[in-house]
C-alpha atoms as one frame of an Amber mdcrd trajectory, in Angstrom:
protein
   3.814  11.309  -3.203   5.899  12.237  -6.252   3.639  15.235  -6.887   4.233
  16.419  -3.321   7.997  16.150  -3.825   7.981  18.125  -7.094   5.503  20.728
  -5.789   7.397  21.306  -2.544   9.760  24.307  -2.528  13.043  22.370  -2.561
  16.290  23.282  -4.298  16.211  22.992  -8.107  19.283  20.785  -7.858  17.290
  18.264  -5.834  14.524  18.206  -8.465  17.131  17.686 -11.183  18.715  14.879
  -9.135  15.351  13.114  -8.748  14.683  13.491 -12.476  18.092  12.011 -13.362
  17.513   9.101 -10.962  14.152   8.337 -12.597  15.735   8.445 -16.070  18.578
   6.151 -15.001  16.090   3.664 -13.527  14.133   3.683 -16.788  17.291   3.176
 -18.865  18.444   0.375 -16.561  15.112  -1.424 -16.941  15.268  -1.045 -20.732
  18.849  -2.340 -20.922  18.039  -5.324 -18.697  15.056  -6.154 -20.943  17.302
  -5.954 -24.024  19.899  -8.188 -22.338  17.197 -10.729 -21.444  15.995 -10.805
 -25.060  19.524 -11.210 -26.430  20.247 -14.099 -24.034  16.985 -15.823 -25.027
  17.830 -15.489 -28.720  21.351 -16.777 -28.089  19.943 -19.845 -26.297  17.601
 -20.532 -29.238  20.439 -20.252 -31.778  22.629 -22.560 -29.634  19.859 -25.185
 -29.584  19.775 -25.225 -33.403  23.465 -26.120 -33.665
């Protein structure tokens, strides 16, 4: 389905918008994973004290 969207003759602005959305989703997933790791490490350090 994504190939059909990028191969279809739509405005270049729309392709750029879709690309930016995909990048933002990827960055959001990476940041959430980093936040989850930091919270887990914080819980472990709190248990030691």
